[in-house]
C-alpha positions as CSV (number, residue, x, y, z in Angstrom):
1,M,0.0,0.0,0.0
2,A,2.9,2.4,0.8
3,E,4.2,1.8,-2.7
4,R,0.8,2.4,-4.3
5,V,0.1,5.7,-2.6
6,G,3.3,7.1,-4.0
7,G,2.4,6.3,-7.6
8,D,0.9,8.5,-10.3
9,R,-2.6,7.6,-9.2
10,P,-2.7,7.4,-5.4
11,L,-5.8,5.8,-3.9
12,R,-8.4,8.2,-2.5
13,H,-9.6,5.7,0.0
14,P,-6.8,3.3,0.8
15,G,-8.5,1.9,3.9
16,D,-11.5,0.6,1.8
17,T,-9.2,-1.3,-0.5
18,L,-7.3,-3.0,2.3
19,E,-10.6,-3.8,4.2
20,D,-12.0,-5.5,1.0
21,Q,-8.7,-7.4,0.5
22,L,-8.8,-8.7,4.1
23,L,-12.5,-9.4,4.7
24,G,-13.8,-10.1,1.3
25,V,-16.6,-8.3,-0.5
26,A,-20.4,-8.9,-0.8
27,G,-21.3,-12.5,-0.2
28,H,-17.6,-13.4,0.6
29,D,-17.3,-11.0,3.5
30,R,-15.9,-13.0,6.5
31,M,-17.9,-10.7,8.9
32,R,-21.3,-11.6,7.5
33,A,-21.5,-14.6,9.9
34,F,-22.1,-12.1,12.7
35,S,-24.8,-9.7,13.4
36,T,-26.2,-7.7,16.3
37,S,-29.5,-6.2,17.1
38,D,-30.5,-2.9,19.0
39,S,-30.3,-3.1,22.7
40,Q,-33.2,-3.2,25.1
41,P,-34.2,0.2,26.3
42,A,-31.8,1.6,28.9
43,A,-32.9,3.7,31.9
44,Y,-32.8,7.4,31.2
45,T,-31.2,8.0,34.6
46,T,-28.0,6.2,33.4
47,F,-27.2,9.0,31.0
48,K,-25.4,12.3,32.0
49,I,-23.8,15.2,30.3
50,Y,-20.1,15.1,30.4
51,L,-17.6,17.9,29.8
52,L,-14.6,17.1,27.5
53,R,-11.7,19.0,26.1
54,V,-9.2,18.1,23.5
55,S,-5.6,17.7,24.7
56,T,-2.6,18.0,22.4
57,L,1.2,17.7,22.6
58,T,3.6,20.5,22.1
59,S,7.3,20.0,21.5
60,K,10.0,20.6,24.1
61,G,12.8,19.0,22.3
62,A,13.6,15.5,21.1
63,D,11.1,13.0,22.4
64,N,10.1,15.6,25.1
65,Y,6.6,16.9,25.0
66,A,4.3,19.2,27.0
67,L,0.5,19.2,27.5
68,G,-1.7,21.7,25.7
69,W,-5.4,22.1,25.3
70,K,-6.9,22.9,21.9
71,L,-8.7,26.2,21.3
72,S,-11.5,26.7,18.9
73,G,-10.2,27.4,15.5
74,R,-6.4,27.0,15.8
75,G,-3.8,26.9,18.5
76,S,-3.7,25.6,22.0
77,S,-3.1,26.8,25.6
78,A,-1.2,25.3,28.5
79,R,-4.0,26.4,30.8
80,T,-6.6,23.7,31.1
81,E,-9.5,26.1,31.7
82,E,-8.8,27.9,28.4
83,G,-9.3,24.8,26.3
84,T,-12.4,24.8,24.3
85,P,-15.0,22.6,26.1
86,S,-17.4,20.3,24.4
87,F,-20.3,18.4,25.9
88,A,-21.6,14.9,25.2
89,E,-24.4,12.8,26.6
90,M,-22.9,9.4,27.6
91,A,-23.9,6.5,29.7
92,E,-22.2,6.2,33.2
93,P,-19.5,3.7,33.6
94,G,-20.9,0.3,34.5
95,T,-24.2,0.6,32.4
96,Y,-25.4,-2.5,30.8
97,F,-26.8,-2.7,27.2
98,E,-28.4,-6.0,26.2
99,G,-29.3,-6.9,22.6
100,G,-29.3,-9.9,20.3
101,W,-26.1,-11.6,18.8
102,T,-26.4,-13.9,15.8
103,E,-23.9,-16.3,14.5
104,K,-24.3,-18.1,11.1
105,H,-22.4,-21.1,10.1
106,F,-21.9,-20.6,6.4
107,N,-18.9,-22.9,5.9
108,E,-16.0,-24.3,7.9
109,R,-13.7,-21.5,6.9
110,R,-15.7,-18.9,8.7
111,T,-14.2,-16.7,11.3
112,S,-15.1,-18.1,14.7
113,R,-16.3,-15.8,17.5
114,E,-13.4,-17.0,19.6
115,N,-10.8,-15.8,16.9
116,L,-12.8,-12.6,16.4
117,F,-12.8,-11.7,20.2
118,K,-9.1,-12.7,20.5
119,S,-8.3,-10.3,17.7
120,A,-10.4,-7.6,19.3
121,N,-8.5,-7.9,22.6
122,K,-5.2,-7.9,20.8
123,Y,-6.2,-4.6,19.1
124,A,-7.4,-3.2,22.4
125,E,-4.0,-3.9,23.9
126,A,-2.3,-2.1,21.1
127,Q,-4.6,0.9,21.5
128,L,-4.2,1.1,25.2
129,A,-0.4,0.8,24.9
130,L,-0.5,4.0,22.8
131,H,-2.8,5.7,25.2
132,A,-0.5,4.7,28.1
133,Q,2.4,6.4,26.4
134,Y,0.3,9.4,25.7
135,A,-0.7,9.7,29.3
136,K,2.9,9.6,30.3
137,W,3.8,12.3,27.7
138,T,1.0,14.6,29.1
139,G,1.6,14.0,32.7
140,I,-2.1,13.5,33.4
141,A,-2.0,11.1,36.4
142,A,-5.7,10.4,36.4
143,L,-5.6,9.4,32.8
144,E,-2.6,7.0,33.4
145,E,-4.7,5.4,36.1
146,A,-7.7,5.1,33.8
147,V,-5.7,3.5,31.0
148,A,-4.2,1.1,33.4
149,Q,-7.6,0.1,34.6
150,L,-8.8,-0.4,31.0
151,Q,-5.7,-2.7,30.4
152,T,-6.9,-4.9,33.4
153,Y,-10.3,-5.1,31.8
154,V,-8.8,-6.6,28.7
155,A,-7.4,-9.5,30.7
156,E,-10.8,-9.8,32.5
157,A,-12.7,-9.8,29.2
158,R,-10.4,-12.5,27.8
159,N,-10.9,-14.7,30.9
160,R,-14.7,-14.3,30.5
161,G,-14.8,-15.1,26.8
162,G,-15.5,-11.6,25.8
163,C,-13.6,-8.6,24.4
164,L,-12.8,-5.0,25.1
165,L,-13.8,-2.4,22.3
166,S,-13.6,1.3,21.7
167,I,-16.8,1.9,19.9
168,G,-18.2,5.1,21.3
169,W,-18.0,8.7,20.2
170,G,-14.6,10.3,20.7
171,G,-12.4,7.2,20.1
172,G,-10.3,9.2,17.5
173,F,-7.8,7.7,15.0
174,T,-6.7,4.9,17.3
175,G,-10.2,3.6,17.3
176,K,-10.7,3.6,13.5
177,S,-7.5,2.5,12.0
178,A,-6.4,-1.1,11.3
179,V,-2.9,-0.1,12.3
180,P,-3.4,2.4,15.3
181,D,0.4,2.8,15.7
182,A,1.3,5.3,13.0
183,S,5.0,5.5,14.0
184,G,6.2,3.0,11.2
185,E,7.8,4.5,8.1
186,D,5.3,2.9,5.7
187,N,2.4,3.9,7.9
188,R,3.5,7.5,8.0
189,K,4.0,7.5,4.2
190,I,0.5,6.2,3.6
191,L,-1.0,8.9,6.0
192,G,1.2,11.6,4.6
193,A,-0.2,11.0,1.1
194,Q,-3.7,11.8,2.5
195,P,-4.5,15.5,2.4
196,F,-6.4,15.4,5.7
197,Y,-3.2,14.2,7.5
198,Q,-0.3,15.7,5.5
199,R,0.3,18.7,7.9
200,A,0.3,16.5,10.9
201,I,2.7,13.9,9.5
202,A,5.0,16.6,8.1
203,S,5.4,18.1,11.6
204,G,7.3,15.0,12.8
205,M,5.2,14.9,16.0
206,P,3.7,11.7,17.3
207,F,0.5,11.0,15.4
208,P,-2.2,11.4,16.5
209,K,-1.1,14.0,19.0
210,T,-4.7,14.8,20.3
211,R,-7.2,13.0,22.5
212,R,-10.6,13.7,23.7
213,I,-10.5,13.7,27.4
214,V,-13.5,13.3,29.7
215,F,-13.4,15.6,32.7
216,L,-14.7,14.3,36.1
217,D,-14.9,16.8,39.1
218,D,-13.6,19.4,36.7
219,R,-10.4,17.6,36.1
220,P,-9.0,15.6,33.1
221,A,-9.7,12.0,34.0
222,T,-10.4,9.4,31.3
223,L,-11.3,8.4,27.7
224,P,-14.8,8.0,26.3
225,G,-16.3,5.1,24.5
226,W,-14.8,1.9,25.9
227,V,-17.1,-1.1,26.4
228,M,-16.8,-4.8,27.3
229,L,-18.7,-7.2,24.9
230,E,-19.9,-10.6,26.2
231,V,-22.2,-13.1,24.5
232,A,-24.3,-15.1,26.9
């Protein structure tokens, strides 16, 4: 893919091409063996309005970074209270959502739920390792603790036959990319060929250098969108 994006006709949506190659298309899609249904209604009282701000990294020299908070438009501030706030309605931690899970046995080559969940947990571990490094760079102690707690949930999910997923709003690049670690040379080449990411990659800073941070008690505390999935 890195070779193709540098050609005369670079792909506009390289992720779509890779996904089709990996999973198959139409009737050959390996994921068509699984489907989920909407959850049962959840109590309205489990939802609250949370304050979030977008953190960013600023350079203080080679591999040395400081914490900043994004401002509306462009720029950032070292003062937390000056960071532009946003608000999101989300379920409280520990809220359960229950719905239907269907598995269809098309053929013996199908992807098993066990392998699917094993891969999901491996992916979650990779995401959380990046978040843990980011928390150390920013020096947000509560975020380090929250990420460490999520890492223990991966082991718990694995032991219970489930998986940990980042599926909610605010997961960012690491929750969308098949390769969340963008530090590799080929990975940065692919991203640098995309207009949306060119400036960020050209800066030489870690990518992505921002995170949406949930505030609790008016302090930066945790990441949004993580759930544990189990099939009963």
